[in-house]
C-alpha positions as a Markdown table, in Angstrom:
| # | Residue | x | y | z |
|---|---|---|---|---|
| 1 | Met | -246.3 | -69.3 | 57.5 |
| 2 | Asn | -249.2 | -70.6 | 59.5 |
| 3 | Pro | -250.2 | -68.0 | 62.1 |
| 4 | Leu | -250.8 | -70.7 | 64.7 |
| 5 | Phe | -247.2 | -71.7 | 64.6 |
| 6 | Asn | -245.4 | -68.5 | 63.8 |
| 7 | Glu | -243.5 | -68.3 | 67.2 |
| 8 | Ala | -242.5 | -72.0 | 67.0 |
| 9 | Glu | -241.6 | -71.6 | 63.3 |
| 10 | Ala | -239.5 | -68.4 | 64.0 |
| 11 | Phe | -237.8 | -70.3 | 66.9 |
| 12 | Arg | -236.9 | -73.1 | 64.5 |
| 13 | Tyr | -235.5 | -70.8 | 61.9 |
| 14 | Leu | -233.7 | -68.7 | 64.5 |
| 15 | Ile | -231.9 | -71.8 | 65.8 |
| 16 | Leu | -230.9 | -72.7 | 62.3 |
| 17 | Ala | -229.7 | -69.1 | 61.5 |
| 18 | Val | -227.8 | -68.8 | 64.8 |
| 19 | Gln | -226.1 | -72.2 | 64.1 |
| 20 | Arg | -225.0 | -71.1 | 60.7 |
| 21 | Gln | -223.8 | -67.7 | 61.9 |
| 22 | Gly | -221.9 | -69.3 | 64.8 |
| 23 | Asn | -220.3 | -71.7 | 62.3 |
| 24 | Arg | -219.3 | -68.8 | 60.1 |
| 25 | Met | -217.8 | -67.0 | 63.1 |
| 26 | Leu | -215.8 | -70.1 | 64.1 |
| 27 | Lys | -214.6 | -70.7 | 60.5 |
| 28 | Ala | -213.3 | -67.2 | 60.4 |
| 29 | Gln | -211.4 | -67.7 | 63.7 |
| 30 | Leu | -210.0 | -71.1 | 62.4 |
| 31 | Lys | -209.1 | -70.0 | 58.9 |
| 32 | His | -205.5 | -69.0 | 59.7 |
| 33 | Ile | -205.0 | -72.3 | 61.5 |
| 34 | Gly | -206.0 | -74.3 | 58.4 |
| 35 | Val | -208.7 | -76.5 | 60.0 |
| 36 | Thr | -212.4 | -76.6 | 59.6 |
| 37 | Pro | -214.9 | -76.5 | 62.6 |
| 38 | Ser | -215.4 | -80.3 | 62.3 |
| 39 | Gln | -211.7 | -80.9 | 62.3 |
| 40 | Ala | -211.3 | -78.6 | 65.3 |
| 41 | Glu | -213.9 | -80.6 | 67.2 |
| 42 | Val | -212.1 | -83.9 | 66.4 |
| 43 | Ile | -208.8 | -82.5 | 67.5 |
| 44 | Ser | -210.4 | -81.2 | 70.8 |
| 45 | Ile | -211.9 | -84.6 | 71.5 |
| 46 | Leu | -208.8 | -86.5 | 70.7 |
| 47 | Lys | -206.7 | -84.3 | 72.9 |
| 48 | Thr | -208.6 | -85.4 | 75.9 |
| 49 | Arg | -209.7 | -88.9 | 74.9 |
| 50 | Gln | -206.9 | -90.4 | 72.8 |
| 51 | Pro | -206.3 | -93.0 | 71.8 |
| 52 | Ile | -209.9 | -93.7 | 70.8 |
| 53 | Thr | -211.7 | -95.9 | 68.2 |
| 54 | Leu | -213.4 | -94.4 | 65.2 |
| 55 | Lys | -216.8 | -95.7 | 66.6 |
| 56 | Ala | -216.2 | -94.1 | 70.0 |
| 57 | Leu | -215.1 | -90.8 | 68.4 |
| 58 | Gly | -218.3 | -90.8 | 66.3 |
| 59 | Lys | -220.4 | -91.1 | 69.4 |
| 60 | Leu | -218.8 | -88.0 | 70.8 |
| 61 | Leu | -219.1 | -85.7 | 67.8 |
| 62 | Ile | -221.8 | -83.1 | 67.5 |
| 63 | Cys | -220.6 | -82.0 | 64.0 |
| 64 | Glu | -221.1 | -85.3 | 62.2 |
| 65 | Asp | -224.0 | -87.8 | 61.9 |
| 66 | Gly | -222.9 | -91.4 | 61.8 |
| 67 | Ser | -219.4 | -92.5 | 61.1 |
| 68 | Pro | -216.8 | -89.8 | 60.7 |
| 69 | Ser | -214.6 | -92.0 | 58.5 |
| 70 | Arg | -214.3 | -89.5 | 55.6 |
| 71 | Leu | -213.4 | -86.7 | 58.0 |
| 72 | Ile | -210.8 | -88.8 | 59.7 |
| 73 | Glu | -209.4 | -90.0 | 56.4 |
| 74 | Arg | -208.8 | -86.4 | 55.4 |
| 75 | Met | -207.2 | -85.6 | 58.8 |
| 76 | Val | -204.9 | -88.6 | 58.5 |
| 77 | Lys | -203.9 | -87.4 | 55.0 |
| 78 | Asp | -203.3 | -83.9 | 56.3 |
| 79 | Gly | -201.1 | -85.2 | 59.1 |
| 80 | Leu | -203.3 | -84.2 | 62.0 |
| 81 | Val | -204.4 | -87.7 | 63.1 |
| 82 | Lys | -202.6 | -91.0 | 63.2 |
| 83 | Arg | -204.0 | -94.5 | 63.3 |
| 84 | Ile | -202.6 | -96.8 | 65.9 |
| 85 | Lys | -203.0 | -100.6 | 65.8 |
| 86 | Asp | -204.3 | -102.0 | 69.1 |
| 87 | Glu | -201.5 | -103.9 | 70.9 |
| 88 | Lys | -203.8 | -106.8 | 71.9 |
| 89 | Asp | -205.7 | -107.1 | 68.6 |
| 90 | Ser | -204.2 | -105.7 | 65.4 |
| 91 | Arg | -207.7 | -105.7 | 63.8 |
| 92 | Tyr | -208.6 | -102.8 | 66.0 |
| 93 | Ile | -207.4 | -99.3 | 65.1 |
| 94 | Gln | -207.3 | -96.4 | 67.5 |
| 95 | Leu | -206.9 | -92.7 | 66.6 |
| 96 | Ala | -204.6 | -90.2 | 68.2 |
| 97 | Leu | -203.2 | -86.7 | 67.4 |
| 98 | Thr | -199.9 | -86.3 | 65.6 |
| 99 | Ser | -197.5 | -83.7 | 66.7 |
| 100 | Leu | -199.0 | -81.4 | 64.1 |
| 101 | Gly | -202.5 | -82.1 | 65.5 |
| 102 | Glu | -201.2 | -81.3 | 69.0 |
| 103 | Glu | -199.8 | -78.0 | 67.7 |
| 104 | Lys | -203.1 | -77.1 | 66.1 |
| 105 | Tyr | -205.0 | -77.9 | 69.3 |
| 106 | Ser | -203.3 | -74.9 | 71.1 |
| 107 | Leu | -204.2 | -72.6 | 68.2 |
| 108 | Ile | -207.8 | -73.9 | 68.2 |
| 109 | Ile | -208.2 | -73.2 | 71.9 |
| 110 | Glu | -207.1 | -69.6 | 71.3 |
| 111 | Ala | -209.5 | -69.2 | 68.4 |
| 112 | Glu | -212.4 | -70.7 | 70.5 |
| 113 | Ile | -211.6 | -68.3 | 73.3 |
| 114 | Glu | -211.9 | -65.3 | 70.9 |
| 115 | Leu | -215.3 | -66.6 | 69.7 |
| 116 | Tyr | -216.5 | -67.1 | 73.3 |
| 117 | Lys | -215.3 | -63.5 | 74.2 |
| 118 | Thr | -217.4 | -62.2 | 71.3 |
| 119 | Leu | -220.4 | -64.1 | 72.6 |
| 120 | Glu | -219.8 | -62.8 | 76.1 |
| 121 | Asn | -219.7 | -59.3 | 74.8 |
| 122 | Val | -223.1 | -59.8 | 73.2 |
| 123 | Tyr | -224.8 | -61.7 | 76.0 |
| 124 | Thr | -224.7 | -61.5 | 79.8 |
| 125 | Lys | -223.7 | -64.6 | 81.7 |
| 126 | Glu | -227.4 | -64.9 | 82.8 |
| 127 | Glu | -228.6 | -64.7 | 79.2 |
| 128 | Leu | -226.2 | -67.4 | 78.2 |
| 129 | Gln | -227.3 | -69.7 | 81.1 |
| 130 | Gln | -231.0 | -69.1 | 80.3 |
| 131 | Thr | -230.5 | -69.8 | 76.6 |
| 132 | Asn | -228.4 | -72.9 | 77.4 |
| 133 | Asn | -231.1 | -74.2 | 79.7 |
| 134 | Met | -233.8 | -73.5 | 77.1 |
| 135 | Leu | -231.9 | -75.3 | 74.3 |
| 136 | Ser | -231.0 | -78.2 | 76.6 |
| 137 | Lys | -234.7 | -78.6 | 77.3 |
| 138 | Leu | -235.3 | -79.1 | 73.6 |
| 139 | Leu | -232.6 | -81.7 | 73.3 |
| 140 | Ser | -233.4 | -83.5 | 76.5 |
| 141 | Gly | -233.8 | -87.2 | 76.0 |
| 142 | Thr | -232.1 | -87.3 | 72.6 |
| 143 | Pro | -228.8 | -88.9 | 71.6 |
| 144 | Leu | -227.4 | -85.4 | 71.0 |
| 145 | Phe | -228.2 | -84.4 | 74.6 |
| 146 | Glu | -226.5 | -87.6 | 75.8 |
| 147 | Thr | -223.4 | -86.7 | 73.7 |
| 148 | Met | -223.3 | -83.3 | 75.3 |
| 149 | Val | -223.5 | -84.9 | 78.8 |
| 150 | Glu | -220.7 | -87.4 | 77.8 |
| 151 | Arg | -218.6 | -84.6 | 76.5 |
| 152 | Gly | -218.9 | -82.9 | 79.9 |
| 153 | Phe | -221.0 | -79.9 | 79.0 |
| 154 | Asn | -222.8 | -78.4 | 81.9 |
| 155 | Thr | -226.2 | -79.5 | 80.9 |
| 156 | Asn | -229.0 | -79.9 | 83.4 |
| 157 | Lys | -229.7 | -83.7 | 83.4 |
| 158 | Ser | -233.0 | -83.3 | 85.2 |
| 159 | Ile | -234.6 | -81.1 | 82.5 |
| 160 | Lys | -238.1 | -82.3 | 81.7 |
């Protein structure tokens, strides 16, 4: 570790470690529901934005880079998502939740609430806000930041 960069390097690895730990915590909450964190994210997006094209869904996902076609294929196979042919042009396919996907959504929300309660027991509201502002500053001007804004997260658009 270069002593000139040790704080920045520690910051980088702490972000990675916290992301992995957060994902482990979410996986544990979702295990009894039978969905992965990536599937839970897709279900949550579809709940509020369906029907939606695969391309549009891909632009809203944080969990996936590029096209989420394999993820969606698995979710279709598992009966969570259905493909709907566009009424105006049958070449276009849109995605929507099945009734099973709708049922899982309610359980996912409960699991996420438990995770958020855990975080709120570790951090004060002010600490969460400060950390969110700091991380938003790092993402500012990136496609991921724009995805967060599009998803409706309370990011500070004026962060420089």
